[in-house]
C-alpha positions in Angstrom: 11.2 18.1 -33.5 8.1 16.1 -32.8 8.6 13.6 -30.0 7.6 10.7 -32.3 10.1 11.8 -35.0 12.9 11.0 -32.6 11.8 7.4 -33.2 11.5 7.8 -36.9 7.7 7.8 -36.7 5.6 10.3 -38.7 2.3 10.9 -36.8 -0.8 10.6 -38.8 0.5 7.9 -41.2 -2.1 5.3 -40.0 0.4 3.4 -37.8 -1.5 4.1 -34.7 0.0 1.1 -32.9 3.5 2.8 -33.3 2.2 6.1 -32.1 0.6 4.6 -29.0 3.6 2.3 -28.3 6.2 5.0 -28.4 3.9 7.5 -26.8 3.8 5.2 -23.8 7.5 5.0 -23.7 7.8 8.8 -23.8 5.3 9.2 -21.0 7.0 6.4 -18.9 10.4 8.1 -19.4 9.0 11.6 -18.4 7.2 10.2 -15.3 10.2 8.1 -14.3 12.6 11.0 -14.6 10.4 13.3 -12.5 9.9 10.7 -9.8 13.6 9.9 -9.8 14.5 13.5 -9.4 12.2 13.9 -6.4 13.5 10.6 -4.7 17.1 11.6 -5.3 16.7 14.2 -2.5 16.2 11.3 -0.1 19.0 9.2 -1.5 16.5 6.8 -3.1 16.0 5.6 -6.6 12.6 4.5 -7.9 13.8 0.8 -7.6 14.8 1.2 -4.0 11.5 3.0 -3.2 9.5 0.2 -4.8 11.4 -2.5 -2.9 11.1 -0.7 0.4 7.4 -0.1 -0.1 6.7 -3.8 -1.1 8.6 -5.0 2.0 7.0 -2.6 4.4 3.4 -2.7 3.2 3.1 -6.3 1.9 5.6 -8.0 4.3 4.8 -6.0 7.4 6.6 -6.9 10.6 7.2 -10.5 9.3 9.0 -9.3 6.2 9.3 -11.1 2.9 11.7 -13.5 1.4 13.9 -12.3 -1.4 12.1 -14.5 -3.8 8.7 -13.0 -2.8 10.0 -9.5 -3.2 11.4 -10.4 -6.7 8.1 -12.0 -7.8 6.1 -8.9 -6.8 8.4 -6.6 -8.6 9.2 -8.8 -11.6 13.0 -8.4 -11.4 15.7 -11.0 -11.9 17.3 -12.7 -8.9 20.7 -11.2 -9.6 19.2 -7.6 -9.8 17.2 -8.2 -6.6 20.4 -9.5 -4.8 22.4 -6.4 -5.7 19.6 -4.0 -4.8 19.0 -5.7 -1.4 22.7 -5.6 -0.7 22.7 -1.9 -1.3 19.7 -1.3 0.9 21.3 -3.5 3.6 24.6 -1.5 3.4 22.6 1.7 3.7 20.9 0.2 6.8 17.5 0.5 5.2 16.6 -3.2 5.4 17.6 -6.0 7.7 18.1 -9.6 6.6 17.7 -12.6 8.8 17.1 -16.4 8.5 13.5 -17.7 8.6 12.7 -19.6 11.7 12.6 -23.3 10.9 14.4 -22.9 7.5 17.9 -21.2 7.8 18.2 -21.3 4.0 15.5 -18.7 3.5 16.4 -15.1 4.2 13.7 -12.8 5.3 14.0 -9.1 4.5 12.4 -6.4 6.7 12.5 -2.7 6.5 14.7 -1.3 9.3 13.5 1.5 11.6 15.8 3.8 9.6 14.2 2.7 6.4 10.7 3.1 7.7 11.5 6.7 8.8 13.0 7.4 5.4 9.8 6.1 3.6 7.6 8.1 6.0 9.5 11.3 5.2 9.6 10.7 1.4 6.0 9.5 1.1 4.0 12.8 1.3 6.1 14.5 -1.3 6.1 11.4 -3.4 2.3 11.4 -3.5 2.3 15.1 -4.1 4.7 14.7 -7.0 2.6 11.8 -8.5 -0.6 13.8 -8.1 1.0 16.9 -9.7 2.1 14.8 -12.7 -1.4 13.2 -13.1 -3.3 16.5 -12.6 -2.3 17.4 -16.2 -5.2 15.2 -17.1 -8.7 15.7 -15.9 -10.2 13.3 -13.3 -12.3 11.8 -16.1 -9.3 11.3 -18.3 -7.3 9.7 -15.4 -10.2 7.3 -14.8 -10.4 6.5 -18.6 -6.6 6.0 -18.8 -6.6 3.7 -15.7 -9.4 1.7 -17.3 -7.6 1.3 -20.5 -4.3 0.4 -18.9 -5.9 -2.2 -16.6 -7.9 -3.7 -19.5 -4.8 -3.9 -21.7 -2.8 -5.4 -18.8 -5.4 -8.2 -18.5 -5.3 -8.8 -22.2 -1.5 -9.0 -22.2 -1.6 -11.6 -19.4 -3.8 -14.0 -21.4 
């Protein structure tokens, strides 16, 4: 069965917007599944990896507030709370009050979380590169350009 037929779409019927839209969904699902499979070996999910990376690389030693993390990842406050609670139970992040404003909680990647990221990162990058190597460098560049252009248009 053709991948698009699973969505009830017959390729070549002139509805290119459907083919492109559902094609993106299929690509996203395939990429997500492969990355999730790799990260599972480290006890991570893509969501956990993203949160840890944002905190470590954008928050640095100072950390980030829960609100800042959520806005950078575009997740709901309740989802962010649950995810951070899991990461805290796993001792991958540490939560403390911000100096001068005890209401604001600052999240930092723990030493354990940092070691986990450092061990997962090389294989994560290798997996990502392997997935993208199915396209030529020129195709990767073209795809990136289209995605960023489309993103800018959608934000208008």
